[in-house]
C-alpha positions in Angstrom: 0.1 -0.4 -0.5 0.9 3.6 -1.1 1.9 5.8 1.8 -0.2 7.9 2.9 1.9 11.1 2.3 2.7 10.1 -1.0 -0.7 10.1 -1.6 -1.6 13.4 -0.2 1.3 14.7 -2.5 -0.1 13.2 -6.1 -3.6 14.8 -5.3 -2.0 18.0 -3.8 0.3 17.9 -7.4 -3.0 17.1 -9.5 -5.1 19.9 -8.0 -6.6 17.5 -6.0 -8.0 15.2 -8.4 -6.5 12.3 -9.7 -7.4 9.7 -12.3 -7.2 6.2 -12.0 -4.3 5.2 -14.2 -3.1 8.2 -11.6 -3.4 6.2 -8.8 -2.6 3.2 -10.7 0.6 4.0 -11.3 1.2 5.3 -7.4 1.4 1.1 -7.6 -2.1 1.0 -6.2 -4.5 -1.8 -7.5 -7.9 -1.5 -8.3 -8.9 -3.4 -4.9 -6.4 -1.3 -3.0 -8.7 1.7 -4.4 -12.2 0.2 -4.0 -11.0 0.0 -0.3 -9.8 3.7 0.5 -13.1 4.0 -1.2 -14.5 2.5 1.7 -12.7 3.1 4.6 -13.5 7.0 4.0 -10.0 8.4 2.9 -10.6 8.2 -1.4 -14.1 9.7 -2.8 -15.2 8.7 -5.9 -16.1 11.6 -8.0 -17.1 9.6 -11.2 -16.1 7.4 -12.7 -12.3 6.9 -12.4 -12.0 10.1 -10.9 -11.3 10.0 -6.9 -10.8 12.8 -4.3 -9.6 12.6 -0.4 -12.2 12.1 1.4 -11.6 14.9 3.8 -10.7 17.6 1.7 -12.8 19.5 -0.5 -12.0 20.6 -4.2 -12.8 23.6 -5.8 -15.6 23.2 -8.2 -13.3 24.7 -11.5 -10.3 22.1 -10.4 -13.0 18.6 -11.2 -14.2 20.9 -14.1 -10.7 21.0 -16.1 -9.8 17.6 -14.5 -12.6 15.7 -16.0 -13.6 17.8 -18.8 -10.1 19.4 -20.4 -11.9 21.2 -23.5 -14.4 22.4 -21.0 -14.4 26.2 -20.9 -16.1 28.0 -18.3 -18.7 30.0 -20.3 -21.6 32.3 -20.1 -23.1 33.4 -16.6 -20.1 31.6 -14.8 -17.3 33.8 -17.0 -19.7 36.8 -16.1 -19.3 35.9 -12.1 -15.4 35.2 -13.0 -15.2 38.9 -14.3 -16.9 40.3 -11.6 -19.7 41.2 -14.5 -22.4 40.2 -12.4 -23.2 39.4 -9.1 -25.5 36.3 -9.6 -24.1 33.2 -8.9 -25.8 30.6 -11.6 -27.3 27.3 -10.3 -25.0 24.8 -13.0 -21.7 25.5 -14.1 -22.4 26.4 -17.9 -20.0 25.6 -19.5 -19.2 25.5 -23.7 -18.5 21.7 -25.2 -18.0 20.2 -28.4 -21.6 19.8 -30.3 -20.3 16.3 -31.4 -18.9 15.2 -27.5 -20.9 12.6 -26.0 -23.6 14.4 -24.6 -23.9 12.0 -21.1 -20.7 12.4 -19.9 -22.1 16.0 -18.1 -24.6 14.1 -16.7 -22.8 14.2 -13.5 -24.3 14.6 -9.4 -21.2 17.0 -8.3 -20.8 19.5 -9.8 -23.8 20.5 -11.3 -23.3 21.6 -15.3 -25.0 23.0 -17.6 -23.6 22.5 -21.1 -24.0 24.2 -24.3 -23.0 22.5 -27.2 -21.0 24.7 -29.3 -19.7 24.1 -33.5 -16.3 22.7 -33.0 -15.0 26.4 -34.7 -16.4 28.8 -32.1 -14.6 27.2 -29.4 -11.0 28.6 -30.4 -12.3 32.0 -29.9 -10.4 33.9 -27.3 -10.1 30.7 -25.5 -8.1 31.6 -22.0 -7.0 29.9 -19.1 -6.4 30.9 -14.7 -4.9 29.2 -12.9 -6.3 27.5 -9.4 -4.5 25.1 -7.2 -1.2 24.6 -9.9 -4.3 23.1 -12.3 -4.7 25.5 -15.7 -9.0 26.1 -16.2 -10.1 27.2 -19.4 -12.4 30.1 -19.6 -13.5 32.1 -22.9 -12.2 35.6 -22.2 -13.9 38.8 -20.9 -14.0 40.2 -24.5 -15.1 36.9 -25.8 -18.0 36.5 -22.5 -19.4 39.9 -23.5 -20.5 38.4 -27.2 -21.5 35.5 -25.8 -23.4 37.9 -23.4 -24.7 39.7 -26.7 -25.8 35.5 -28.4 -27.3 34.2 -25.6 -29.4 37.6 -24.5 -33.0 35.5 -24.4 -31.8 33.7 -22.1 -30.3 36.5 -19.4 -32.7 37.8 -17.2 -32.4 41.7 -18.3 -30.8 42.9 -14.7 -27.7 40.7 -14.9 -27.6 41.6 -18.8 -27.3 45.3 -18.2 -25.1 44.7 -14.9 -22.4 43.4 -17.6 -22.9 45.4 -20.1 -21.8 48.5 -17.8 -19.4 46.7 -16.3 -17.8 45.6 -18.9 -17.8 49.0 -20.5 -16.1 50.3 -17.4 -13.3 47.8 -17.5 -9.5 48.9 -17.9 -9.2 45.5 -19.3 -11.1 44.7 -21.7 -10.1 44.8 -25.6 -12.4 46.5 -27.9 -10.2 45.4 -31.2 -10.8 41.9 -29.6 -14.7 42.6 -29.0 -15.1 43.3 -32.7 -13.0 40.9 -33.7 -14.7 38.0 -31.8 -18.0 39.7 -32.7 -17.5 39.1 -36.3 -16.1 35.6 -36.1 -19.8 35.2 -34.0 -21.3 36.5 -36.8 -23.5 39.9 -34.1 -21.4 42.6 -35.9 -24.9 44.2 -35.9 -26.1 42.9 -32.5 -22.7 44.5 -30.6 -22.9 48.0 -32.6 -26.4 48.1 -31.9 -26.5 47.6 -28.5 -22.7 47.7 -27.2 -21.1 50.6 -29.5 -22.9 53.3 -28.3 -21.2 52.6 -25.2 -17.7 52.5 -26.5 -17.7 56.0 -28.8 
């Protein structure tokens, strides 16, 4: 059996989430992994993914480790950039529309996937770090484009607050905003909704 300190160290290296293959690489077999779960040392997040039972792993890390291609999206991204104070009921993530839909049906954390054409998934992607784990998110300019694209799904107050906070944000990049708007076919909407505030 692997020493507990070595196990903890390995979990810390991976932001608190390890795959079955990574546990096996440490020298644990399936029976030993099962025993650690039964003894309350490990918790199973979903098939093939584990965390230490007494640790609370940030949800962003779980998403990044379980779905490395998923991108934090829309209201979850608005919250990250402080463009809204409202916490979405589920993590909104952008995913490839050709990906297997059932994989996102997990008990924790709650996910709300938005299925996108692959060509849209590379526009304005950036990352941020949580405990050494890189988490994908759309940048602030792309997030405002998504806000416009999904305007009908967003509460009016959330929408107008986000626009105003973006306009005042010194980190915004108006050139990116217009480039993304063109790539996402929403240039007219962008000019009518936000253009006037950026002049």
